[in-house]
C-alpha positions as CSV (number, residue, x, y, z in Angstrom):
1,M,26.4,-9.1,-11.6
2,R,28.6,-6.9,-9.3
3,T,31.9,-7.5,-8.6
4,T,34.5,-5.3,-6.2
5,S,37.5,-6.7,-8.7
6,Y,37.6,-6.9,-12.2
7,E,41.3,-9.1,-11.7
8,R,39.5,-11.1,-9.5
9,T,36.7,-12.8,-11.5
10,F,38.0,-12.2,-14.4
11,A,40.9,-14.8,-13.2
12,G,38.0,-17.1,-11.6
13,M,36.5,-17.2,-14.6
14,L,39.2,-18.5,-16.8
15,V,39.3,-21.4,-14.6
16,W,35.9,-21.6,-14.2
17,E,35.8,-22.0,-19.0
18,K,36.2,-25.9,-18.1
19,T,33.2,-26.7,-16.1
20,I,30.4,-23.6,-16.5
21,L,29.3,-25.2,-19.8
22,T,28.0,-28.8,-17.0
23,D,27.8,-26.6,-14.0
24,L,25.5,-23.7,-15.8
25,S,24.0,-26.3,-18.3
26,S,20.0,-25.9,-16.9
27,L,20.5,-22.1,-17.5
28,Y,22.7,-22.8,-21.0
29,P,21.1,-26.2,-22.0
30,G,23.0,-27.9,-25.1
31,A,26.6,-26.2,-24.0
32,G,28.2,-29.0,-23.1
33,G,31.5,-30.9,-24.1
34,G,33.9,-29.9,-26.6
35,A,33.7,-26.5,-26.5
36,S,36.1,-23.8,-27.5
37,F,36.1,-20.1,-25.5
38,T,37.8,-17.2,-27.5
39,D,38.2,-14.2,-27.5
40,S,35.9,-12.3,-29.3
41,V,34.3,-8.3,-28.7
42,V,30.7,-7.6,-29.4
43,L,29.6,-4.6,-29.0
44,N,33.1,-2.6,-28.3
45,H,33.0,-5.3,-25.1
46,D,36.6,-7.9,-24.6
47,V,34.3,-10.8,-24.2
48,R,35.4,-14.0,-24.5
49,I,32.9,-17.0,-26.5
50,A,32.6,-20.6,-26.5
51,R,31.8,-21.9,-29.4
52,G,30.8,-26.1,-29.9
53,T,32.4,-27.8,-32.8
54,D,30.0,-27.0,-35.3
55,G,30.5,-22.6,-34.8
56,T,27.1,-22.2,-33.1
57,T,27.7,-19.8,-29.7
58,L,26.9,-21.0,-26.9
59,L,27.8,-18.8,-23.9
60,V,29.5,-15.5,-23.6
61,Y,30.8,-13.2,-20.7
62,G,31.9,-10.3,-20.0
63,Y,32.5,-6.9,-18.4
64,V,30.1,-3.7,-19.1
65,D,32.5,-1.8,-17.1
66,K,35.6,-3.1,-14.1
67,E,32.0,-3.6,-12.1
68,T,29.2,-5.0,-14.2
69,F,29.3,-9.1,-15.4
70,I,27.5,-10.3,-18.1
71,I,27.6,-14.1,-18.9
72,A,24.9,-14.5,-21.9
73,R,23.2,-17.1,-24.2
74,N,25.0,-15.4,-26.9
75,E,26.2,-11.9,-28.5
76,S,23.0,-10.6,-29.0
77,A,21.6,-11.0,-25.6
78,F,25.0,-9.8,-24.0
79,T,23.6,-6.4,-26.3
80,S,21.1,-5.8,-25.3
81,L,22.4,-6.0,-21.7
82,V,24.2,-3.7,-22.7
83,H,21.6,-2.3,-24.3
84,R,19.7,-1.9,-21.2
85,L,22.5,-1.0,-18.6
86,S,23.4,1.6,-20.6
87,T,20.2,2.8,-21.0
88,K,19.7,2.7,-16.7
89,R,22.9,4.1,-16.0
90,N,21.3,7.5,-18.3
């Protein structure tokens, strides 16, 4: 996704963390209650990762740059999208 305000979208995402898994449950089945978000790094990009109570990754979101935002199923999907976007730009 493209964004014109990194600061606003990041702040909005932090607020949305409370309901994002429920709101996007049709796209991310099995990502129900009991999850918690933590800061992490994937491919040198700061991300937030929701993990279930068993430690399974349920959702990853982060920025490729200040204008490009990704929501992905897991770290592997996030990495794949970052690679695709970087290839497209070169």
